[in-house]
C-alpha positions as a printed NumPy array, in Angstrom:
array([[-24.905,  49.523, -10.499],
       [-26.344,  46.07 , -11.089],
       [-24.045,  43.179, -11.985],
       [-23.437,  42.726, -15.708],
       [-23.634,  39.466, -17.646],
       [-19.852,  39.162, -17.371],
       [-20.103,  39.685, -13.592],
       [-22.514,  36.754, -13.405],
       [-20.052,  34.634, -15.435],
       [-17.371,  35.534, -12.898],
       [-19.707,  34.5  , -10.089],
       [-20.351,  31.163, -11.789],
       [-16.592,  30.633, -12.09 ],
       [-16.218,  31.355,  -8.363],
       [-18.909,  28.806,  -7.518],
       [-17.367,  26.19 ,  -9.809],
       [-13.958,  26.716,  -8.185],
       [-15.401,  26.483,  -4.674],
       [-17.328,  23.312,  -5.516],
       [-14.281,  21.666,  -7.102],
       [-11.606,  22.626,  -4.59 ],
       [-13.068,  24.576,  -1.683],
       [-11.043,  27.592,  -2.788],
       [-12.289,  30.776,  -4.453],
       [-10.18 ,  32.657,  -7.006],
       [ -9.103,  36.149,  -5.978],
       [ -9.206,  39.328,  -8.088],
       [ -5.803,  38.596,  -9.661],
       [ -6.838,  35.103, -10.736],
       [-10.193,  36.36 , -12.003],
       [ -8.432,  39.05 , -14.037],
       [ -6.174,  36.425, -15.631],
       [ -9.001,  33.956, -16.296],
       [-11.304,  36.542, -17.902],
       [ -8.588,  38.639, -19.61 ],
       [ -9.558,  41.795, -17.73 ],
       [ -7.563,  44.164, -15.569],
       [ -7.274,  43.611, -11.842],
       [ -9.237,  46.836, -11.111],
       [-11.993,  45.558, -13.437],
       [-12.026,  42.252, -11.547],
       [-12.291,  44.121,  -8.231],
       [-15.15 ,  46.224,  -9.622],
       [-16.985,  43.076, -10.749],
       [-16.528,  41.544,  -7.308],
       [-17.785,  44.757,  -5.692],
       [-20.925,  44.781,  -7.873],
       [-21.622,  41.154,  -6.96 ],
       [-21.057,  41.973,  -3.286],
       [-23.425,  44.938,  -3.413],
       [-26.071,  42.73 ,  -5.064],
       [-25.683,  40.195,  -2.197],
       [-24.508,  37.622,  -4.768],
       [-21.386,  37.002,  -2.663],
       [-19.58 ,  38.503,   0.321],
       [-16.075,  39.934,   0.041],
       [-13.282,  39.891,   2.556],
       [-12.099,  43.301,   3.767],
       [-10.115,  44.944,   0.979],
       [-12.352,  43.625,  -1.792],
       [ -9.731,  41.369,  -3.409],
       [-11.035,  38.023,  -2.208],
       [-14.313,  36.227,  -1.615],
       [-15.344,  35.41 ,   1.945],
       [-18.711,  33.781,   1.222],
       [-20.583,  32.605,  -1.839],
       [-23.592,  31.073,  -0.145],
       [-23.727,  28.307,   0.839],
       [-19.918,  28.108,   0.518],
       [-17.367,  29.75 ,   2.756],
       [-14.072,  30.569,   1.06 ],
       [-12.287,  30.29 ,   4.413],
       [-12.169,  27.426,   6.897],
       [-15.082,  27.463,   9.349],
       [-16.558,  25.231,  12.035],
       [-18.78 ,  23.635,   9.361],
       [-16.726,  21.185,   7.28 ],
       [-18.58 ,  19.463,   4.451],
       [-16.836,  16.521,   2.792],
       [-18.108,  15.907,  -0.752],
       [-16.434,  13.292,  -2.97 ],
       [-13.284,  13.53 ,  -0.855],
       [-13.059,  17.33 ,  -1.143],
       [-13.258,  19.404,   2.044],
       [-15.625,  22.321,   1.562],
       [-16.694,  24.808,   4.202],
       [-20.089,  26.263,   5.001],
       [-20.922,  29.431,   6.885],
       [-23.454,  27.841,   9.249],
       [-25.485,  24.682,   9.839],
       [-28.085,  25.756,   7.273],
       [-25.402,  26.274,   4.609],
       [-23.82 ,  22.905,   5.496],
       [-27.041,  21.352,   4.217],
       [-27.186,  23.735,   1.268],
       [-23.892,  22.535,  -0.209],
       [-24.972,  18.92 ,  -0.829],
       [-28.381,  20.172,  -1.967],
       [-26.797,  22.577,  -4.465],
       [-24.368,  19.974,  -5.771],
       [-26.889,  17.092,  -5.654],
       [-24.209,  15.006,  -3.937],
       [-23.898,  13.055,  -0.721],
       [-21.886,  14.718,   2.031],
       [-20.421,  13.973,   5.444],
       [-20.562,  17.009,   7.71 ],
       [-18.646,  17.788,  10.891],
       [-19.837,  20.882,  12.714],
       [-18.577,  22.364,  15.959],
       [-21.409,  23.193,  18.344],
       [-21.149,  26.953,  18.965],
       [-21.842,  26.692,  22.713],
       [-20.248,  23.422,  23.818],
       [-17.504,  23.038,  21.222],
       [-18.581,  19.429,  20.656],
       [-18.185,  18.073,  17.137],
       [-21.533,  17.06 ,  15.711],
       [-21.529,  14.674,  12.776],
       [-24.324,  14.305,  10.286],
       [-24.646,  13.431,   6.646],
       [-26.769,  13.919,   3.594],
       [-27.314,  10.657,   1.733],
       [-29.518,  10.507,  -1.355],
       [-31.008,  13.835,  -0.346],
       [-31.89 ,  12.73 ,   3.187],
       [-30.429,  14.033,   6.424],
       [-28.803,  11.363,   8.587],
       [-27.423,  11.791,  12.084],
       [-24.31 ,   9.784,  12.924],
       [-25.603,   9.399,  16.472],
       [-28.913,   8.441,  17.995],
       [-29.438,  12.048,  19.086],
       [-31.949,  14.3  ,  17.422],
       [-30.344,  17.45 ,  16.092],
       [-31.809,  20.926,  16.112],
       [-30.606,  24.052,  14.339],
       [-31.282,  27.376,  16.05 ],
       [-31.012,  30.699,  14.22 ],
       [-30.196,  33.615,  16.507],
       [-31.632,  36.15 ,  14.069],
       [-34.688,  36.053,  11.806],
       [-33.916,  35.755,   8.104],
       [-34.9  ,  39.365,   7.376],
       [-31.993,  40.499,   9.595],
       [-29.277,  38.245,   8.177],
       [-27.751,  40.842,   5.869],
       [-27.567,  43.407,   8.668],
       [-24.372,  41.508,   9.593],
       [-24.091,  38.465,   7.35 ],
       [-20.781,  37.328,   8.873],
       [-22.206,  37.286,  12.411],
       [-25.427,  35.647,  11.281]])
């Protein structure tokens, strides 16, 4: 079943919460906020998940990803207006400031070396905090990302 209009309102609420605090509401909080039952909130989350509008954690009660946001701490920390947000990957770390139309300071752990790489988005432009050129490599082509979106 496709997401309903109320499902899309729930999704917007999730995005607003993530952008404001870095935290996504769970099914209980969604049920309270929208005056629906917890099973109805879980069903709405499931429909959004099945439509690839967000990714749920195992159990279906909580959001894992609402691209470009991660609802859990990751190796891609994006600081926007003093609020620590998390991205799922390097690409999403650039997507957060683009989506919010805000400047951001980003600290990302290199997946092979473990080094912390720092870069920023200022007035819509990517800036490296070092003299090094940075390169993002995607291990899988885009068409395969949803085969295992967490791994990708």
